[in-house]
VOZA-406101 format. One line per 2 residues: their letters; for each residue x, y negated, z negated of N, C-alpha, C. Coordinates in steps of 0.05 Angstrom, whole numbers, plus 5000, padded with zeros to 4 digits. Layout:
BEGIN
a) X/Y/Z/X/Y/Z/X/Y/Z  ...
% end
This chain:
BEGIN
mg) 3785/0729/3475/3763/0735/3452/3765/0760/3433  3756/0760/3423/3763/0771/3383/3736/0807/3395
ni) 3750/0817/3368/3736/0843/3372/3698/0835/3368  3687/0853/3381/3658/0850/3386/3648/0873/3384
at) 3631/0882/3365/3618/0906/3361/3597/0908/3391  3594/0931/3386/3575/0935/3413/3545/0933/3404
re) 3543/0938/3380/3517/0937/3366/3511/0898/3373  3527/0882/3364/3536/0854/3369/3526/0845/3400
ay) 3545/0856/3417/3525/0853/3451/3498/0865/3460  3496/0890/3438/3470/0897/3449/3451/0873/3440
ga) 3447/0867/3419/3431/0845/3408/3434/0821/3433  3455/0812/3435/3453/0789/3457/3455/0793/3483
al) 3450/0825/3495/3443/0827/3518/3414/0828/3517  3394/0834/3495/3365/0839/3492/3355/0815/3489
ae) 3374/0789/3487/3366/0759/3485/3357/0757/3520  3381/0764/3523/3388/0757/3553/3367/0770/3562
fg) 3369/0784/3569/3357/0798/3588/3311/0789/3587  3309/0780/3556/3290/0786/3544/3271/0768/3568
ad) 3273/0758/3579/3255/0736/3594/3232/0752/3605  3244/0776/3615/3225/0794/3622/3202/0795/3602
kn) 3181/0793/3614/3150/0797/3593/3148/0823/3592  3160/0843/3605/3143/0869/3605/3166/0891/3575
iv) 3191/0879/3575/3208/0884/3550/3195/0870/3522  3193/0895/3504/3181/0895/3487/3203/0908/3458
vl) 3210/0894/3435/3228/0915/3415/3221/0912/3400  3222/0940/3379/3208/0957/3361/3237/0946/3334
da) 3234/0952/3310/3258/0946/3301/3242/0973/3268  3260/0983/3259/3251/0997/3235/3263/0985/3212
dl) 3266/0953/3211/3270/0939/3183/3305/0937/3184  3314/0948/3200/3336/0934/3200/3350/0921/3229
sk) 3341/0895/3226/3349/0874/3257/3364/0862/3247  3378/0851/3229/3402/0841/3216/3423/0860/3229
st) 3419/0877/3223/3445/0900/3223/3446/0920/3258  3420/0923/3269/3420/0933/3297/3419/0908/3310
kt) 3416/0878/3302/3420/0851/3322/3396/0848/3339  3377/0864/3333/3358/0856/3345/3345/0830/3341
at) 3348/0823/3314/3337/0797/3311/3349/0773/3331  3367/0782/3341/3378/0754/3364/3340/0748/3381
fq) 3343/0777/3393/3313/0784/3408/3289/0767/3395  3281/0772/3370/3261/0766/3351/3261/0743/3356
kk) 3283/0727/3352/3283/0692/3343/3281/0680/3371  3286/0692/3393/3279/0683/3417/3252/0688/3435
yp) 3238/0713/3423/3209/0724/3434/3200/0735/3411  3188/0724/3395/3180/0731/3369/3155/0749/3372
er) 3135/0747/3398/3117/0749/3413/3114/0772/3417  3146/0782/3419/3154/0816/3440/3166/0826/3411
ff) 3165/0815/3391/3185/0839/3372/3165/0843/3339  3174/0868/3346/3156/0891/3322/3177/0898/3307
ni) 3164/0892/3279/3178/0911/3252/3167/0928/3246  3167/0955/3258/3156/0972/3246/3152/0985/3220
gi) 3180/0977/3206/3184/0982/3169/3202/1012/3173  3204/1018/3154/3226/1039/3145/3218/1056/3151
ae) 3201/1065/3181/3185/1089/3183/3194/1097/3212  3219/1115/3212/3220/1104/3244/3215/1133/3262
gn) 3202/1149/3258/3186/1178/3266/3171/1159/3277  3155/1133/3261/3131/1127/3263/3131/1107/3292
mm) 3161/1097/3290/3165/1079/3311/3167/1083/3342  3181/1111/3328/3180/1122/3360/3150/1132/3379
sv) 3141/1135/3353/3111/1152/3370/3100/1114/3382  3099/1093/3358/3089/1068/3373/3105/1063/3401
aa) 3125/1062/3406/3150/1060/3430/3131/1072/3448  3132/1098/3452/3120/1123/3464/3095/1112/3469
gm) 3075/1096/3459/3052/1088/3460/3041/1062/3482  3062/1041/3473/3073/1019/3485/3087/1026/3520
at) 3098/1049/3521/3111/1053/3544/3077/1073/3561  3073/1081/3554/3044/1090/3572/3026/1059/3580
cg) 3030/1047/3569/3019/1013/3573/3031/1005/3591  3060/1004/3594/3070/0999/3612/3092/0987/3605
kt) 3094/0980/3581/3127/0964/3583/3148/0977/3579  3167/0963/3581/3194/0971/3573/3205/0970/3549
vf) 3206/0999/3532/3198/0989/3498/3236/0998/3485  3250/0975/3471/3271/0988/3460/3264/0986/3426
as) 3271/1013/3418/3271/1022/3389/3293/1022/3388  3296/1002/3358/3324/1005/3340/3321/1014/3317
tf) 3344/1027/3308/3354/1040/3284/3384/1038/3277  3395/1061/3260/3417/1062/3259/3407/1093/3277
ai) 3444/1097/3282/3428/1126/3308/3435/1147/3287  3433/1153/3260/3425/1175/3244/3400/1173/3240
fa) 3379/1149/3244/3357/1157/3238/3341/1158/3266  3351/1148/3275/3342/1151/3312/3344/1182/3318
ae) 3362/1191/3319/3364/1211/3336/3364/1238/3311  3354/1236/3287/3357/1263/3269/3329/1261/3255
ra) 3329/1228/3241/3305/1223/3224/3278/1229/3241  3286/1230/3263/3255/1211/3284/3263/1236/3310
ce) 3272/1254/3310/3291/1266/3317/3255/1292/3343  3244/1296/3319/3216/1305/3342/3201/1297/3368
qv) 3201/1258/3351/3182/1241/3361/3193/1233/3378  3221/1233/3378/3235/1225/3413/3238/1249/3423
rt) 3228/1274/3425/3224/1296/3439/3201/1304/3450  3180/1305/3426/3157/1309/3447/3141/1281/3449
si) 3143/1262/3444/3132/1246/3447/3147/1217/3467  3179/1216/3470/3192/1201/3497/3189/1215/3517
cy) 3212/1249/3504/3222/1255/3520/3203/1271/3544  3179/1286/3526/3169/1306/3543/3149/1285/3561
pk) 3138/1265/3556/3127/1258/3570/3142/1239/3593  3179/1242/3589/3183/1214/3600/3180/1192/3605
ln) 3173/1176/3587/3164/1160/3580/3192/1135/3581  3178/1107/3586/3200/1086/3590/3215/1077/3559
vk) 3218/1090/3542/3228/1086/3518/3266/1091/3524  3272/1062/3513/3297/1053/3511/3305/1060/3478
ig) 3316/1078/3469/3331/1076/3435/3355/1065/3430  3358/1042/3424/3383/1030/3412/3387/1040/3382
at) 3405/1068/3389/3419/1073/3359/3447/1064/3350  3451/1042/3337/3468/1036/3325/3488/1042/3308
ha) 3498/1041/3302/3522/1049/3279/3528/1081/3273  3534/1083/3302/3539/1111/3302/3567/1120/3299
gl) 3571/1147/3287/3600/1158/3283/3616/1154/3262  3645/1155/3263/3654/1153/3224/3656/1126/3217
sv) 3666/1105/3236/3670/1078/3233/3642/1063/3224  3622/1068/3216/3609/1063/3194/3620/1050/3173
ge) 3640/1074/3171/3648/1072/3148/3638/1071/3110  3646/1052/3095/3631/1049/3074/3603/1067/3066
dg) 3592/1071/3091/3563/1075/3084/3565/1112/3084  3579/1118/3092/3585/1148/3081/3573/1168/3093
at) 3583/1199/3095/3572/1219/3113/3538/1220/3115  3521/1208/3092/3493/1206/3101/3486/1186/3119
hq) 3500/1170/3127/3504/1151/3150/3520/1157/3176  3541/1172/3177/3556/1177/3198/3547/1196/3214
pl) 3526/1187/3234/3522/1210/3255/3544/1219/3274  3543/1250/3263/3566/1262/3277/3558/1284/3294
ed) 3524/1287/3297/3510/1299/3312/3492/1296/3320  3492/1270/3335/3464/1260/3353/3478/1263/3386
ia) 3498/1265/3391/3502/1263/3417/3490/1291/3428  3495/1314/3410/3490/1346/3409/3457/1336/3414
im) 3443/1330/3394/3423/1326/3388/3407/1322/3422  3418/1292/3428/3403/1276/3451/3408/1290/3474
ra) 3430/1305/3480/3440/1320/3496/3418/1343/3507  3414/1355/3484/3398/1380/3481/3362/1369/3491
mp) 3359/1345/3502/3322/1335/3512/3329/1337/3529  3313/1339/3554/3301/1339/3577/3300/1309/3572
nm) 3311/1310/3604/3299/1282/3609/3306/1263/3603  3331/1262/3581/3343/1242/3566/3371/1225/3578
ti) 3368/1212/3582/3397/1202/3594/3410/1184/3555  3438/1180/3557/3456/1181/3545/3476/1164/3552
lc) 3477/1143/3541/3497/1110/3544/3519/1114/3519  3536/1108/3524/3555/1105/3508/3588/1085/3510
pa) 3576/1046/3505/3594/1042/3525/3616/1039/3500  3633/1031/3506/3659/1018/3498/3673/0994/3493
da) 3656/0971/3505/3667/0942/3501/3642/0923/3497  3644/0904/3493/3618/0886/3491/3607/0882/3514
ve) 3628/0882/3539/3622/0877/3565/3608/0900/3585  3605/0928/3581/3601/0939/3590/3572/0957/3574
tr) 3581/0945/3545/3550/0950/3533/3526/0920/3548  3536/0906/3556/3513/0884/3567/3503/0903/3592
aa) 3532/0916/3606/3517/0927/3631/3508/0955/3624  3507/0963/3606/3490/0980/3601/3459/0977/3595
vk) 3458/0963/3574/3439/0951/3568/3416/0953/3602  3433/0935/3611/3417/0926/3637/3410/0946/3651
aa) 3430/0973/3665/3417/0992/3671/3399/1006/3664  3398/1009/3642/3379/1023/3619/3346/1015/3622
id) 3348/0987/3629/3320/0964/3636/3309/0979/3666  3335/0973/3677/3326/0986/3710/3319/1018/3714
yk) 3327/1028/3697/3317/1052/3694/3287/1058/3683  3275/1081/3700/3250/1091/3679/3258/1113/3670
gp) 3249/1109/3651/3257/1135/3629/3264/1124/3604  3274/1153/3589/3278/1155/3571/3317/1147/3571
vy) 3324/1128/3543/3353/1120/3550/3361/1126/3513  3379/1133/3511/3396/1133/3479/3420/1112/3487
lr) 3419/1100/3472/3438/1071/3470/3463/1084/3451  3482/1094/3452/3504/1103/3424/3521/1079/3418
lg) 3513/1061/3401/3528/1036/3397/3548/1045/3362  3561/1017/3360/3575/1019/3332/3578/0998/3321
rl) 3586/1003/3302/3589/0975/3281/3608/0963/3281  3626/0983/3281/3658/0964/3287/3664/0944/3303
gv) 3677/0931/3301/3686/0911/3327/3704/0915/3342  3708/0918/3369/3729/0932/3385/3739/0916/3401
pa) 3770/0912/3412/3774/0894/3432/3746/0902/3464  3763/0880/3474/3752/0874/3509/3772/0898/3517
iy) 3762/0912/3536/3769/0930/3558/3765/0915/3586  3745/0908/3583/3739/0904/3612/3731/0869/3619
de) 3737/0859/3650/3733/0830/3648/3694/0834/3665  3682/0816/3649/3649/0813/3656/3650/0805/3682
ns) 3672/0786/3697/3670/0777/3726/3675/0806/3749  3684/0816/3743/3689/0840/3754/3681/0865/3761
fk) 3671/0870/3719/3664/0900/3714/3642/0912/3730  3642/0935/3739/3622/0945/3751/3611/0971/3743
fe) 3585/0977/3735/3570/0996/3716/3553/1007/3742  3556/1037/3731/3541/1053/3755/3532/1082/3737
lg) 3502/1078/3727/3489/1102/3713/3500/1118/3724  3512/1144/3711/3517/1172/3707/3545/1169/3726
kg) 3561/1144/3730/3582/1145/3740/3613/1140/3723  3632/1148/3717/3660/1144/3699/3665/1127/3719
vv) 3686/1119/3699/3696/1100/3697/3749/1100/3705  3748/1103/3724/3782/1107/3726/3786/1090/3714
is) 3807/1083/3686/3822/1069/3681/3848/1059/3697  3860/1085/3686/3893/1089/3701/3890/1118/3710
eg) 3914/1126/3732/3913/1138/3748/3937/1154/3743  3925/1184/3744/3959/1203/3732/3959/1221/3748
td) 3980/1244/3742/3983/1273/3755/3979/1287/3727  3986/1284/3712/3994/1312/3694/3976/1313/3673
vt) 3948/1305/3670/3942/1307/3654/3912/1281/3655  3890/1294/3653/3867/1277/3650/3856/1265/3620
if) 3849/1240/3608/3836/1244/3577/3816/1225/3592  3791/1240/3585/3765/1241/3581/3755/1224/3565
at) 3756/1192/3558/3741/1180/3532/3714/1166/3530  3702/1164/3510/3679/1154/3513/3672/1137/3489
gl) 3655/1118/3491/3647/1094/3469/3677/1079/3451  3683/1073/3428/3700/1067/3409/3721/1082/3416
mv) 3718/1097/3429/3745/1117/3427/3763/1106/3460  3754/1091/3481/3760/1087/3502/3789/1070/3486
ht) 3782/1046/3465/3812/1038/3466/3833/1055/3457  3828/1074/3437/3843/1089/3430/3863/1102/3454
ai) 3848/1111/3468/3856/1126/3490/3883/1105/3509  3872/1084/3512/3884/1069/3521/3914/1069/3509
ea) 3917/1063/3488/3940/1069/3468/3951/1093/3474  3943/1107/3473/3956/1135/3475/3964/1138/3500
vk) 3953/1126/3522/3970/1133/3555/3997/1116/3554  3987/1092/3539/4022/1068/3542/4039/1096/3529
fl) 4037/1110/3505/4058/1127/3487/4064/1149/3504  4044/1163/3519/4051/1177/3536/4068/1178/3563
te) 4061/1150/3574/4074/1139/3597/4103/1130/3590  4113/1125/3565/4141/1123/3551/4152/1145/3545
eg) 4139/1167/3542/4154/1200/3547/4153/1207/3577  4140/1198/3595/4146/1205/3615/4121/1221/3632
is) 4106/1217/3615/4083/1240/3627/4059/1209/3626  4043/1226/3660/4030/1217/3664/3997/1218/3668
ar) 3990/1209/3659/3959/1203/3645/3934/1193/3660  3917/1207/3668/3896/1202/3673/3877/1191/3653
lv) 3871/1162/3662/3846/1154/3628/3816/1151/3643  3801/1176/3644/3778/1162/3647/3749/1152/3628
di) 3731/1130/3629/3721/1121/3614/3692/1132/3617  3677/1159/3607/3651/1164/3610/3633/1144/3599
ht) 3626/1132/3608/3592/1112/3593/3574/1123/3586  3567/1146/3606/3546/1155/3611/3548/1188/3612
ik) 3540/1198/3571/3545/1221/3578/3528/1240/3583  3496/1237/3594/3489/1252/3611/3469/1233/3621
pi) 3461/1232/3646/3485/1258/3669/3508/1255/3671  3529/1272/3665/3561/1262/3664/3570/1275/3693
dk) 3574/1254/3699/3595/1248/3729/3604/1274/3732  3599/1295/3744/3602/1318/3757/3629/1315/3770
ql) 3631/1304/3792/3645/1295/3818/3676/1288/3803  3662/1271/3786/3699/1254/3783/3712/1273/3761
ii) 3696/1280/3741/3715/1315/3732/3720/1336/3749  3711/1337/3775/3717/1361/3790/3745/1348/3807
ds) 3738/1329/3814/3769/1311/3826/3788/1310/3805  3781/1303/3777/3809/1295/3764/3817/1332/3751
aa) 3808/1347/3756/3810/1376/3757/3839/1379/3769  3827/1380/3794/3838/1375/3817/3876/1357/3819
kt) 3863/1337/3809/3885/1317/3811/3916/1329/3785  3896/1331/3768/3919/1334/3735/3918/1357/3733
ga) 3889/1382/3733/3904/1413/3722/3893/1407/3692  3893/1389/3685/3880/1382/3649/3878/1364/3637
fv) 3855/1378/3619/3841/1361/3603/3840/1353/3579  3836/1330/3570/3832/1324/3537/3807/1307/3536
tv) 3788/1314/3520/3768/1293/3513/3769/1284/3484  3758/1264/3485/3751/1246/3461/3739/1230/3463
ee) 3721/1230/3425/3706/1216/3420/3693/1226/3385  3679/1208/3384/3676/1201/3358/3662/1212/3346
hn) 3656/1237/3353/3627/1251/3347/3639/1288/3328  3626/1302/3325/3636/1330/3315/3636/1352/3344
if) 3663/1364/3343/3673/1381/3372/3654/1389/3386  3627/1405/3362/3618/1417/3379/3581/1407/3385
gg) 3586/1413/3417/3556/1406/3419/3558/1371/3435  3588/1357/3429/3581/1332/3437/3595/1329/3474
fg) 3603/1303/3471/3621/1290/3494/3638/1310/3509  3660/1329/3491/3677/1345/3499/3665/1373/3505
sa) 3643/1376/3499/3626/1405/3511/3619/1396/3532  3608/1372/3542/3595/1366/3568/3614/1370/3581
va) 3642/1358/3585/3667/1357/3603/3669/1377/3606  3667/1397/3581/3687/1434/3594/3668/1449/3595
ev) 3631/1443/3600/3607/1459/3617/3622/1449/3640  3632/1424/3650/3632/1435/3679/3655/1435/3684
as) 3671/1436/3679/3702/1452/3677/3699/1480/3680  3685/1490/3658/3692/1519/3659/3677/1532/3686
qy) 3650/1520/3692/3631/1528/3721/3647/1515/3752  3667/1501/3744/3663/1481/3769/3695/1478/3782
cp) 3710/1480/3765/3742/1475/3760/3755/1482/3738  3764/1497/3733/3772/1515/3703/3798/1505/3698
vp) 3809/1489/3683/3829/1485/3680/3830/1473/3647  3849/1481/3629/3863/1468/3596/3842/1450/3594
vk) 3822/1460/3573/3813/1424/3552/3821/1427/3525  3826/1412/3518/3834/1413/3487/3817/1377/3482
mv) 3800/1378/3459/3785/1364/3449/3794/1342/3420  3793/1321/3426/3794/1308/3403/3768/1296/3388
av) 3766/1305/3374/3726/1301/3358/3743/1309/3324  3720/1299/3317/3720/1309/3279/3709/1339/3286
nd) 3725/1359/3279/3730/1382/3274/3711/1397/3250  3681/1399/3257/3660/1405/3245/3658/1403/3213
mf) 3661/1370/3206/3661/1363/3178/3639/1338/3177  3633/1336/3149/3618/1313/3150/3639/1290/3140
gk) 3629/1272/3144/3641/1240/3145/3643/1241/3112  3656/1214/3105/3656/1200/3075/3661/1172/3075
sg) 3658/1167/3059/3657/1136/3052/3678/1142/3059  3690/1104/3061/3719/1086/3069/3724/1076/3087
kp) 3745/1067/3087/3749/1037/3107/3752/1061/3134  3741/1045/3156/3741/1055/3182/3763/1057/3204
yp) 3788/1052/3199/3811/1060/3213/3817/1076/3192  3821/1070/3167/3841/1104/3150/3815/1129/3151
ll) 3797/1123/3162/3776/1141/3170/3781/1158/3190  3786/1142/3207/3793/1160/3240/3814/1161/3235
ee) 3831/1149/3227/3869/1169/3222/3867/1197/3208  3845/1194/3179/3840/1223/3170/3828/1232/3184
yg) 3817/1241/3203/3793/1259/3213/3805/1269/3236  3833/1256/3245/3848/1260/3278/3840/1255/3297
lt) 3836/1224/3301/3819/1202/3320/3839/1183/3324  3859/1189/3339/3882/1177/3340/3894/1174/3366
aq) 3912/1158/3368/3933/1157/3393/3949/1186/3389  3965/1182/3366/3979/1199/3358/3973/1234/3364
ni) 3947/1235/3352/3932/1259/3362/3918/1270/3392  3928/1243/3411/3905/1251/3432/3937/1258/3446
vs) 3950/1237/3448/3981/1252/3454/3997/1283/3448  3987/1291/3428/3994/1313/3418/3972/1334/3432
ka) 3963/1334/3431/3926/1346/3447/3942/1346/3485  3941/1323/3490/3948/1310/3517/3977/1345/3520
ke) 3993/1342/3509/4017/1362/3514/4014/1383/3507  3991/1387/3489/3984/1420/3489/3959/1427/3517
ai) 3953/1413/3527/3939/1410/3552/3955/1420/3576  3974/1404/3571/3995/1403/3599/4009/1432/3595
sm) 4019/1439/3575/4037/1461/3559/4023/1483/3568  3999/1486/3573/3981/1504/3582/3968/1510/3604
kk) 3976/1495/3618/3978/1490/3655/3989/1523/3668  3977/1536/3692/3987/1550/3701/4010/1541/3729
% end
């Protein structure tokens, strides 16, 4: 299987599960990019293009949800989390309505679209919303499972999805997805690496490099950023005594902050973060951008060594 973007898997999953007549899909004039066009072709009577009016789309989604529908509202993450922030907060989260926000083109890997379209703050914004569940899948298999979990869950869900094709990590025949539970990819004793989304594959590469240097790293994929798997974090602290978090997001308020909040309250250990260091993105090819901003296997290795050196 070649590299598949999580947005592609999202569109395929909507079409697969769309036989449920309760599911309605909305888009803000980006259906070819968000891949909701796949659902539109199969179920045109339950697809609505709201136009370039993201705030209105969230309000329409909320209204449909009050009528008992499971609504997927899709657009780029920069517009879903930031342009439509107030409507998500007040119209969807406050009444805890059954709206799923399919937020594609997240992070630096949007690439040439540049800083205006590279949301590095969306996890922080969505984490601060009461009643919001945040899913950030790592590959196509996990994305399909995340969409199904979002359908089964009654309440607001933010699905963070990427533009860039990513390698397969999981086998669809054996992978098990549980909302709110992380996935231990490899065991280790010296340090735990927590990764989410696109960066899980990068973290797998980092573990290989660490192993070659005689460092034993536990690797955990956290696909549910909120509610986060508190017990797995506590258990990992007991096993390794040091953490590295890895995300395609600003270093403030995101996934790393969520892990650090648990660690500081329940299991104090050194925590080092691999993330964008409080900067905006810029236009460029995805992989050179990730390298320039330090979202690399080599930087994960470096941070892992720093975290281990801080252990008491």
